[in-house]
C-alpha positions, 0 to 999 in steps of 0.5 A: 469233435467226434474225432476229438472225443474218440482220440481223447478217450483213447488217451484216457484209457492209455494213461490208465495202463500207465497209472496201473503200471506205476501204482503196481510198482509203488505198492510192491516197491519193485520197478520191475513190477510195473511190467508184470501182468500177474502183479497187475492182476493182484493189485486190481483184485486185492485193493480199493484202487483196483476196484475203482480202476476196474470200474472206471475203465469199464465205464470208459471202454463202454464210452469208447465203444459208443463213440466208435460204433455209434449208430445214425441219430434218425430222431430226437430220441436217438440224439438224446439217447446217445448224449444221455449215455455218453454223459452217464458213462463219462461221469462215471469214469470221472466220479469214480476217481474220487474213490481212489484219492485222498478223500476216500481215505479221510478218517470218519467221514470217507463217504461224505468226503469222496462224495464231495470230491466226485461232485467237484470232479463231475463240475470240472469235467463239465466246465473243462470239457466244454471249453475247447469245443466252445472255442472251436465253435467261436473261431469258426463262427468268427470267419467270414464264411461261418455265417451259418454257425453264428446263430448256434455259437451264440445259443451255445455261449448263452447256454455255457454262460448259464452252466459255468456259473452254476458249475463255478459255484459248485466248484468253489463249494466242494473245493472249500470242503475238500481243502478242509478235509485235506489241509485243515488250517492255515499253517498247513496251507502255507507250510506244506508242498500240498498247500503250495500246490493248492495256492497255485491252482486257486491263483490260476482260478483267479484270471479264469473268473476275470476272463468269465466275468468279462466275456460274459458282461462285455462280450456276450451282449455284443454277439448278436450285434452287426456281423462284420463290425460287432458280432464277428469281432466280439466272437473272435475275441471271446473265442481267444478268451475261452481258449485262454481259459482251457489253457489255464484249466489244462494248468490247473489239471496238471496242479491237480495231478501234483495234488493227487500224488502229494500227501494231503497237508493234514499228514505232512510236516508243516514248515512255517515260512514267516518269522511271526504268527498271530495268536489270540492267547497272546493278546488275551494275556496283555493288559488291554490286548483283547479291547484292542484287538476287538476294536481293530477287527471291527474297523477291518470288518467295516473296511472289507464291507465298504469295499464289497459294496464300493465294488457293486456300486459304480457311482460310489466306488471311488469313495467306498473302496478309499474309505474301505481300504483305509478302514482295513489297514488301520484295523489291522494296524490296531489288532494284529500287534497285540497278537503277534509272537515270534514263530519258527520253521517247526512252530506248527510241526506236529509231534511224532510222539503221542502224549503218552505216560511213557514219553512224559516219564522218559522226558522227566528223567531227560529233564533231570539230566539236561535242564534241571541244573538251570530250570531247577528241579521243579521247572521254576527257573530257579536252578543254580546253573542258571545264575550266570546266563545272559537271561534267566531261565524260563519258568516252565510252570508259568502261564506263558508256557501255554502260549508257545507251541510244541513246535516253538519248543522243539526249535529251541530244544534243537538250535538253542536260544543263543541270546538266553545261553541255552544250548542246542540239543540236536547233537545230544538228544535224538528227535524222539527224546526232544518230543518226549521232553516237550511232552514232559514240559507240557505236563509240567505246565498243566500240573501247575495250572490244575493246582485249583482243580477240586473235587467238583466238576467245573462248568465250562469247556474242558482243557486238561488232557489225560495222558494216555497210558496202558492198562496192563494187569497181569496176563490179560491183554493190555488196553489203553486209557484211550480205548475207554473213550466214548464208552467209559468215564475213568476214576483213576486212583493213584495209591500207596500201601498202606495209606491208601488201603482203607480207600481201595476197600471203599471203592471195591465195595462200591465198584458195582455201583460206579460200573452202573454210572458208566465208570471204569476204576483204574488203580495205580500203585506209586512205585513198583507195582510188580507184586502189588496184587500179592500185597493187596490181598484177597479181602475184600476182592478188588475186581477193578484193574490194578495195573502191574506193568508200567505203573511207575511211568503212570505215577510219574506222570499223574503226580505232575497233575496231582501236585506239580514236580516237586522241587529240591529247593526251598527246603520244606516244600510238600512232598507229592501226595501219597493218594490222589484221584482223577475223574476222566470224562469219555472224551479224555479229559481230566475234569475233577481231582480229589487229594485227601486232606485238601479243602472242599468237598471230598470223595470219601463220601460216595454221595459226593463222587456219584453226583459228579459222576451223574453230572458228567454223564448227562453232559453234552460233549463241548468239542472234539476228543483231544488229539493224541500229540501235544500242540 
């Protein structure tokens, strides 16, 4: 075994050099750099990978020296010291890899993720490293001349059985945590190469668990039996089982290597492999849909519970497993159909364009050029060009739009909808332009849903994401709305001169009060903002930001949330408001909206506005900040 250990530690050191050479070539972008010592030195001294590599290989070199030049073990203390030092150095070498892998790069929780990954690596090393020596010991004890080894084999198997149970629990727990950090969702699990490698890894773990369970329950009790008729055959069979576990473990190790060089699923484009998906919001929109899903889910839960109990109670196994299986199938048959909706390869694809006012405004122009003829200027499906189509164009302001993912829309824009007469736009619009159009459609639908929003902050979970925008004021360095998150609430003011002058004066006089309540005021002129500061004048002084660059894109975007897109027909439809104000919380959600002249409470009375600000200031965030891309 000592020879094995020395050979393996040499192999690990050699593969470490190969890894360093490969990483050097990847970082520099030159294959020749893999053989340049100077580039190695630069990588080792100026990167986290290099620091981890040095720590890990220093520990491995010490371990190699300990194994090669070990002194005699003349006492129990010597044996314990040798093994303790070897375990410590091997543990450092294994755990250090967590800080050079995907776990250390998890945003916000890099340290906890790396610690969990280190525990996963230590547990895997403790389990996999013991399998081959245990298989060799069992093989020796199973032979006729191995009588002296049998007592040690029995003790080793019993100790390993206890260790393996604890290690497997730790492996499963830390593996689930790693999956949450690196995958994050079922679509990413089944729709990325990383997810498929992980599923293959889990599929190999299942036979390992079955082999271990069989050996623990059937073979372990027989090891102490008669040597020739019971004990030796059981040891030989258990040795083969352990060798098979080791072989499967090596395959898992190869898959883990593949995972380490693949981009995590959370950062990889998802390609959904199925023609359907299940979504609660689809069932919620159907009459009786939620009730049916609830009944089916309860039946399926009872079925799973019966299956689990049946596996634990042999006397009732046939009855409980049969009844549980029927309940599970029936429950799924009842619950799934209301939630079923068509899906496409890009259904869960993440947008490559952030949800930003520039993108929305660009999408609005593209909509007018390519879509308004059929969908209508207001997106309500009332365009003259849709009259002769096989299917009426969709009303993009209707609630059903929110039931489709951005990836669904991307698929339709790319490939068209032949049954509805919609042409493909892959050859007409670039990928970025298609995402701009999707950002616009999302904002258009949100604007329709926001028509009921008032000047009072409603209870419940926030839902209306505020599109990001640049706060560019003259020569000052630009900021963004996203930069204000966590620190400031934002009162966004769309204004028109001269109609809004009196309101801007009120806000200027109350600016110190609003800032004391944790609120930043950002004013955006409707139209060209290049000379707006000159037009505003200096009396009274306006100290809050008045956006001068990009005001048109911001006004176009937030006008959609103020009244929805104006339609060319029918005649007499109300024009967009000349003045609108939005209250945005610290997470980036629009929580209230005031349009002068609208019914209900108004912010032209400062106490009404400050009451809402105090309410938001005391509020505990109901969830995470919105993502910068639409879904």
